[in-house]
DOGUDREN-418944 format. One record per residue (C-alpha): x, y, z; residue number from 0. Coordinates in steps of 0.001 Angstrom, whole numbers. Layout:
<rs>
<xx: X, yy: Y, zz: Z, k: NUM>
...
</rs>
This chain:
<rs>
<xx: -27115, yy: -6751, zz: -17644, k: 0>
<xx: -28912, yy: -10035, zz: -18063, k: 1>
<xx: -31482, yy: -11684, zz: -15849, k: 2>
<xx: -31511, yy: -15465, zz: -15443, k: 3>
<xx: -34181, yy: -17785, zz: -14063, k: 4>
<xx: -32421, yy: -17927, zz: -10677, k: 5>
<xx: -32648, yy: -14120, zz: -10347, k: 6>
<xx: -36325, yy: -14146, zz: -11363, k: 7>
<xx: -37037, yy: -16768, zz: -8686, k: 8>
<xx: -35178, yy: -14700, zz: -6069, k: 9>
<xx: -37099, yy: -11528, zz: -6987, k: 10>
<xx: -40409, yy: -13399, zz: -6899, k: 11>
<xx: -39569, yy: -14793, zz: -3467, k: 12>
<xx: -38714, yy: -11307, zz: -2159, k: 13>
<xx: -41975, yy: -9994, zz: -3614, k: 14>
<xx: -43836, yy: -12987, zz: -2171, k: 15>
<xx: -45161, yy: -13929, zz: -5600, k: 16>
<xx: -45464, yy: -17533, zz: -6674, k: 17>
<xx: -43789, yy: -18061, zz: -10055, k: 18>
<xx: -43491, yy: -21465, zz: -11713, k: 19>
<xx: -40732, yy: -22281, zz: -14228, k: 20>
<xx: -42875, yy: -21499, zz: -17275, k: 21>
<xx: -43855, yy: -18038, zz: -16018, k: 22>
<xx: -40301, yy: -17530, zz: -14760, k: 23>
<xx: -38875, yy: -18088, zz: -18241, k: 24>
<xx: -41396, yy: -15634, zz: -19710, k: 25>
<xx: -40489, yy: -13046, zz: -17052, k: 26>
<xx: -36797, yy: -13664, zz: -17714, k: 27>
<xx: -37324, yy: -12897, zz: -21402, k: 28>
<xx: -39462, yy: -9816, zz: -20674, k: 29>
<xx: -37016, yy: -8390, zz: -18139, k: 30>
<xx: -34062, yy: -8930, zz: -20457, k: 31>
<xx: -35823, yy: -7072, zz: -23288, k: 32>
<xx: -36615, yy: -4212, zz: -20887, k: 33>
<xx: -32968, yy: -3991, zz: -19819, k: 34>
<xx: -31842, yy: -4030, zz: -23475, k: 35>
<xx: -34135, yy: -1066, zz: -24143, k: 36>
<xx: -32748, yy: 777, zz: -21098, k: 37>
<xx: -29201, yy: 204, zz: -22354, k: 38>
<xx: -30189, yy: 1711, zz: -25721, k: 39>
<xx: -31629, yy: 4743, zz: -23933, k: 40>
<xx: -28396, yy: 5155, zz: -21961, k: 41>
<xx: -26504, yy: 5530, zz: -25256, k: 42>
<xx: -28452, yy: 8677, zz: -26178, k: 43>
<xx: -26700, yy: 12038, zz: -25857, k: 44>
<xx: -28967, yy: 14199, zz: -23687, k: 45>
<xx: -26375, yy: 16817, zz: -22763, k: 46>
<xx: -28066, yy: 19453, zz: -24949, k: 47>
<xx: -31581, yy: 18739, zz: -23667, k: 48>
<xx: -33196, yy: 20741, zz: -20904, k: 49>
<xx: -35038, yy: 18765, zz: -18207, k: 50>
<xx: -38823, yy: 18954, zz: -18484, k: 51>
<xx: -41487, yy: 18945, zz: -15829, k: 52>
<xx: -44161, yy: 18854, zz: -18502, k: 53>
<xx: -44387, yy: 18746, zz: -22282, k: 54>
<xx: -46787, yy: 21691, zz: -22163, k: 55>
<xx: -45284, yy: 25137, zz: -21703, k: 56>
<xx: -47640, yy: 26144, zz: -18884, k: 57>
<xx: -46689, yy: 27122, zz: -15370, k: 58>
<xx: -48498, yy: 25120, zz: -12711, k: 59>
<xx: -50782, yy: 27113, zz: -10470, k: 60>
<xx: -50284, yy: 26625, zz: -6768, k: 61>
<xx: -53274, yy: 26287, zz: -4512, k: 62>
<xx: -53646, yy: 27017, zz: -862, k: 63>
<xx: -53325, yy: 23960, zz: 1377, k: 64>
<xx: -56591, yy: 23885, zz: 3293, k: 65>
<xx: -58201, yy: 21308, zz: 5554, k: 66>
<xx: -61661, yy: 20616, zz: 4191, k: 67>
<xx: -62745, yy: 17700, zz: 6386, k: 68>
<xx: -62639, yy: 17983, zz: 10147, k: 69>
<xx: -63226, yy: 15435, zz: 12890, k: 70>
<xx: -63391, yy: 12377, zz: 10623, k: 71>
<xx: -60769, yy: 10403, zz: 12561, k: 72>
<xx: -63250, yy: 7755, zz: 13725, k: 73>
<xx: -64515, yy: 7243, zz: 10169, k: 74>
<xx: -60964, yy: 6764, zz: 8918, k: 75>
<xx: -60003, yy: 4360, zz: 11702, k: 76>
<xx: -62973, yy: 2136, zz: 10839, k: 77>
<xx: -60913, yy: 1074, zz: 7778, k: 78>
<xx: -58087, yy: -270, zz: 9923, k: 79>
<xx: -57628, yy: -4053, zz: 9580, k: 80>
<xx: -57209, yy: -4388, zz: 13345, k: 81>
<xx: -59223, yy: -2545, zz: 16001, k: 82>
<xx: -57440, yy: 318, zz: 17716, k: 83>
<xx: -58724, yy: 3693, zz: 18865, k: 84>
<xx: -55585, yy: 5708, zz: 18118, k: 85>
<xx: -53894, yy: 4458, zz: 14941, k: 86>
<xx: -53866, yy: 1884, zz: 12132, k: 87>
<xx: -52560, yy: -1560, zz: 12994, k: 88>
<xx: -51367, yy: -3510, zz: 9966, k: 89>
<xx: -49661, yy: -6868, zz: 9622, k: 90>
<xx: -45858, yy: -6939, zz: 9528, k: 91>
<xx: -44638, yy: -7230, zz: 5931, k: 92>
<xx: -40849, yy: -6916, zz: 6348, k: 93>
<xx: -38823, yy: -9625, zz: 7988, k: 94>
</rs>
């Protein structure tokens, strides 16, 4: 798979990031080298490898799920970008 400048521009538009032609060419090169590396990884035979959750052979300890802070709703809602007494109001980001 190869990425061209047109694809980089489309991705930057979807991500709402301004990319000029110079940066776009650099991103094109970087993305293509990343995809080349991924293709090399896909060639590896991993059929004899067991999936890992960690490189350390230690079982994770579970903890009890406890509520430690109570009645802090008003403090949390102070961080909302728009005033509302019941929930967060944020600007629409998907068209």
